Structures are given as structure tokens and as C-alpha cells.
N, C-alpha and C positions, 0 to 999 in steps of 0.2 A: 604801153604808155605809162610812164611813172608819174606819181603824184608830185605836184610842186610842194616841197617841204620848206618850212622856215629855216633860216640859218641855224647852224648847230647850236643847241642849247637855248634857243629863243622860241617862244610860243607866239601864236597869232595874237595880235592885239585888237582885232575887231572881227565881227562876223563877215563884213565885206571882204576882208583879207582871207578869211577862212573858207568861204564858199567855193572858190575855184579848186581848192584842195579837196573839199567835200565832193565836188562833181568828178574830179579825177579819180577819186576812190570808188566811184560808181560808173565806171566806163563800160562794164559788161551789161548789155541790154537786159538780160534775164535778171540780174541782180537789181537793176533799176525797177523793173516791172514788179518784182517781188516786194521791193521797198514800198512802192506806190500802193500796191494792193494791201500790204500790212498796215500802212498809215491810214488808208481809207477804212479798213475794217476797225481799226482802233478808234477812229472818230465816230463811226457808227455805234460801237460798243459804249463809248463815253456818252453819246446822246441817249442811248437806251438806258444807261445807268441813271441818268438824270430824269428821264421821262417816267421810268418805271420804279424809281427809288430802290433799285437793286444794286447796292454798292459793291457787291462782289464783281460786278461787271467792269468796274474800274481796274481791278487786278487783271481781269481777262484782257482788257484793252492794252495794258502794259505788256503782258506776256505775248499777246498777238503781235503787237508792233515790233518789239525787240526780237521775238522768235522769227518772224518773217525776215527782218533785216539781217540777223545773224546767219540764217540759212543762206541768204543771198551772198553774203561776204565769204563765209567759210567754204561753200560748195561751188560757187560760180565765179565770184570775183577773186577768190583765193588771197584775201588780204585781211588785215586786222581791222575790225570796225572802229571808226573814229570815235564812237561813243566811249571807248575805254580811256581816251586821252582828252577828248573835248565833249563831255556829256551834254551840256546845255546847247552849245553851238551845233552839235550833231543833231539834236532834237529839232532845233530851228531849221537846220538844213533839210531834215525829213519833211517838215511841213512846207517849206518853200518849194522843194522838189515836187511834192504832191500838188501844190497850187499851180506851179508852172505847167505841170502835166495836165491838170484839170482845165486850165485856161488855154491849152494848146500852144504854150510858149516853149514847150519841150516835148519831143516825140515820145510816145509810149510804144 
């Protein structure tokens, strides 16, 4: 399945327009599971950083989140992470995918 790309030379103009592309870039179930797991661990690490005042855990959260995601893309999805082109929307996509999985709107 190929990802829906914007017309040549044009970037997505909204997150709503970007999200179907994001989902297409996560069509491999193992990649999606790794993403959701990494996002969940990142949220837990951020919460721990705040609760424990251990600010190095913020760096651990970023490394964990991106590390899991990039492993999923490079080894299972075999594509280039959208983070490289759309960093903010990609992060928003990660959290939306996590929420949709958590609330059973998307299968894990």
C-alpha cells in the first residue's frame, strides 16, 4: 500500500490532511505496535520526570519515543519516518494514534 502523497512540490496544509498519510506510513502492524509502545513509555517517562523532578528523564522520553518509532520504520515498515519531513504533525500523529489505540478506535 503506498502512502497518499501531496501533489509534487506541495506540502500538507493541515493536520487533518496529513493524518491519512501518517496512517498509510504505519500500515505494518508491528511498526504500529512499536510506535504505540514507545509513545506510552515516553508519556510514562515524562510523568516520572515531573513527579520525581528528575529532568534527565525528559531526554530519556524523547530517545525512547523516537527510538521505538524509528526501529519500527527502518526494520518493519521499511520507509522513512514522517518526522524527518513533518516533525510537529508526526508527533501529533503519534499521540493521536496512541489515543485511538487506547480508546479502542484503532486495533492494536
